C-alpha positions in Angstrom: 0.9 6.4 -14.9 3.5 3.9 -13.5 2.7 0.7 -12.0 5.1 0.3 -8.8 6.2 -3.4 -8.7 8.3 -5.6 -7.0 9.3 -9.2 -7.7 9.7 -12.2 -5.8 11.7 -15.1 -6.5 13.8 -17.5 -4.7 15.9 -18.3 -7.7 18.5 -15.3 -8.5 18.5 -15.7 -12.4 14.4 -15.9 -12.5 14.3 -12.5 -10.4 16.9 -11.0 -12.5 14.9 -11.9 -15.6 11.7 -10.6 -14.2 13.8 -7.3 -13.4 15.0 -7.0 -16.6 11.9 -7.5 -18.2 10.1 -4.9 -15.7 12.8 -2.3 -16.4 12.2 -2.8 -20.2 8.3 -2.3 -20.3 7.7 1.6 -20.2 4.5 1.6 -17.9 6.4 -0.4 -14.9 8.4 0.6 -12.4 10.7 -1.6 -10.3 11.0 -0.7 -6.9 12.2 -3.9 -5.1 13.4 -7.3 -5.8 13.1 -10.3 -3.3 14.3 -13.3 -2.7 11.8 -14.4 -0.2 8.4 -14.4 0.8 9.5 -12.9 4.3 11.4 -10.1 2.9 8.6 -9.0 0.7 6.5 -8.9 4.1 9.1 -6.9 5.5 9.2 -4.8 2.3 5.3 -4.4 2.2 5.3 -3.2 5.6 6.9 -0.1 4.8 6.2 0.8 1.3 2.8 1.1 -1.3 3.1 -0.9 -4.1 0.8 -1.5 -7.1 1.8 -4.9 -8.3 3.8 -8.1 -7.2 5.5 -10.5 -9.5 5.4 -14.0 -7.1 7.4 -17.0 -7.6 4.8 -19.7 -5.9 7.3 -22.4 -5.3 9.6 -21.0 -2.5 11.1 -22.5 0.7 9.5 -21.7 4.4 6.6 -19.9 2.8 5.5 -20.2 -0.5 3.9 -17.8 -3.0 0.6 -18.5 -2.4 0.4 -19.0 1.3 2.2 -15.7 1.4 -0.4 -14.0 -0.8 -3.2 -15.2 0.9 -1.6 -13.5 4.7 -1.5 -10.3 3.3 -4.1 -8.4 4.8 -3.9 -4.9 2.3 -2.8 -7.1 -0.9 -1.2 -5.2 -4.2 -2.4 -7.0 -7.4 -0.6 -10.4 -8.3 0.9 -11.5 -11.0 2.1 -15.5 -10.1 5.2 -16.5 -12.2 6.0 -20.2 -11.6 7.0 -23.7 -13.6 3.7 -25.2 -12.1 0.7 -25.2 -13.7 -1.2 -27.0 -10.9 -1.5 -23.8 -8.5 -3.3 -21.9 -11.8 -7.0 -22.5 -10.0 -6.1 -21.5 -6.7 -4.0 -18.4 -7.9 -7.2 -17.0 -9.7 -9.4 -18.0 -6.6 -7.2 -15.0 -4.7 -7.9 -12.8 -7.2 -4.5 -12.9 -9.1 -4.5 -10.7 -12.1 -2.4 -13.3 -13.9 -0.7 -16.7 -14.0 2.1 -17.2 -16.0 4.4 -20.1 -16.4 8.2 -20.2 -16.1 10.2 -20.2 -18.6 8.6 -16.4 -19.4 9.5 -14.9 -22.8 9.1 -11.3 -22.9 6.1 -11.5 -25.1 4.4 -13.8 -22.3 5.2 -11.0 -19.9 4.6 -8.1 -21.7 0.8 -9.7 -22.7 0.7 -10.2 -18.9 2.3 -6.7 -17.8 -0.2 -5.0 -20.3 -3.6 -6.8 -18.5 -2.4 -5.3 -15.5 -2.5 -1.9 -17.1 -5.8 -2.3 -18.2 -6.9 -3.4 -14.8 -5.0 -0.4 -13.3 -6.8 2.0 -15.8 -10.6 1.1 -15.6 -10.3 0.7 -11.4 -8.6 4.2 -11.4 -11.2 5.9 -9.0 -11.2 9.9 -8.8 -10.8 10.6 -5.2 -14.4 11.1 -3.4 -12.9 14.4 -1.6 -12.9 18.1 -1.9 -11.1 20.0 0.5 -12.5 23.6 0.7 -11.2 25.6 3.5 -8.2 25.1 5.4 -10.4 23.8 8.5 -12.6 21.1 6.7 -13.3 19.1 3.8 -16.1 17.1 2.2 -15.6 13.5 2.0 -18.1 11.0 -0.2 -19.4 8.3 2.1 -22.3 5.9 1.6 -23.9 8.2 -1.0 -23.6 11.2 1.1 -21.4 14.3 0.9 -20.0 14.7 4.6 -18.1 18.0 6.0 -15.5 17.0 8.6 -13.4 19.7 10.3 -9.7 18.6 10.2 -9.3 19.1 13.9 -11.6 16.5 14.7 -9.4 14.0 12.6 -7.1 11.9 15.2 -5.9 9.5 12.3 -6.5 8.0 8.9 -6.2 4.1 8.0 -6.2 2.6 4.8 -7.9 -0.3 3.8 -6.9 -1.0 -0.1 -8.7 1.3 -2.0 -10.6 2.8 1.0 -9.7 4.8 3.9 -11.1 5.1 7.4 -11.3 8.8 9.1 -11.2 8.2 12.9 -12.5 11.3 14.4 -12.2 12.7 17.8 -16.0 12.1 19.0 -18.0 10.2 16.3 -17.6 6.9 14.7 -14.9 6.6 11.8 -16.3 7.6 8.3 -14.9 5.3 5.5 -14.4 7.0 1.9 -13.4 5.6 -1.5 -10.0 7.1 -2.1 -6.6 6.1 -1.6 -4.3 6.9 1.5 -1.9 8.9 -1.0 -4.3 11.0 -2.9 -5.8 11.8 1.0 -2.3 12.8 2.1 -1.7 15.0 -0.9 -5.2 17.1 0.5 -4.1 17.8 4.1 -2.1 20.2 5.1 1.4 19.2 5.7 1.8 21.1 8.7 -0.9 19.5 10.6 -0.9 16.2 9.0 2.0 13.6 8.7 2.5 10.2 7.1 4.1 7.8 9.4 3.2 4.5 8.1 2.3 2.9 4.8 -1.1 2.6 6.4 -1.8 5.6 8.5 -1.6 9.2 8.5 -1.8 11.3 11.9 -3.1 14.5 12.8 -0.1 16.0 14.7 -2.2 18.1 17.1 -3.7 14.7 18.5 -0.2 13.3 19.1 0.0 13.3 22.7 1.6 10.0 23.8 4.8 8.1 21.7 6.1 4.8 23.2 8.9 2.8 21.4 8.0 4.3 17.7 4.1 3.9 18.6 1.8 6.5 18.5 -0.7 6.0 21.1 -4.3 7.2 21.1 -6.9 6.5 24.2 -4.3 3.9 26.0 -5.5 1.2 23.4 -5.0 2.0 20.0 -1.3 1.6 18.6 -0.2 3.4 15.2 3.1 1.9 14.8 6.2 4.3 13.0 7.1 2.7 9.8 10.9 2.6 9.0 10.7 4.8 6.2 8.8 7.6 8.2 11.0 7.3 11.5 13.3 10.4 10.3 10.8 13.2 9.5 8.7 12.3 12.6 11.7 12.2 14.5 12.4 15.7 13.1 9.3 16.9 14.2 9.6 15.5 17.8 12.8 17.2 18.2 11.3 20.6 17.1 7.9 20.1 19.1 8.8 18.4 22.1 10.9 19.4 24.8 13.2 16.3 25.2 
């Protein structure tokens, strides 16, 4: 497997060094370089990644506060010139904490630690699709049958998802949103955000790049999904 990474550092040379190390490491994939925590926040809002290399001492919003602010958090390796943040780094469940200047040997050791973590925590999807009309998911040691037509939308919660239904309480199951997306029929379900899949048959109100369910639930359409979603609208709705 390739671990999808971003690097965040306000120092261009440090950022380029981490980028070169990622490219040199076969099991890592460099998907973005960000020169501020705010730039990283914007990227994460619309993209799903596995691992962040985060500098701590950055202006406006430092790396530690940035990581603490995330609701859905990729795995983190802190890269910094200051050892004083080490304890705090591990308190936010960082995989590792490496001090600048960073040699490739040190970087590779840390990256390998991350690879081991992902291999150990790679769960098999707790889902069995049996027909085009329903699927089974495992939730709280039970197998639950869900009619696809009953699904309104599916929401990511890190390693788990919540399946929101028309007339029942949401069902939580251990599976990544991407794995669920691969199981669902493409003509009925669409990924519209890094955290949401919607049942296209349930989409009735759209306002300002948001899908509205029950006049109170607003599902944002992420930038990278707007074009595909707009194509669906153009084909389906009278405009």
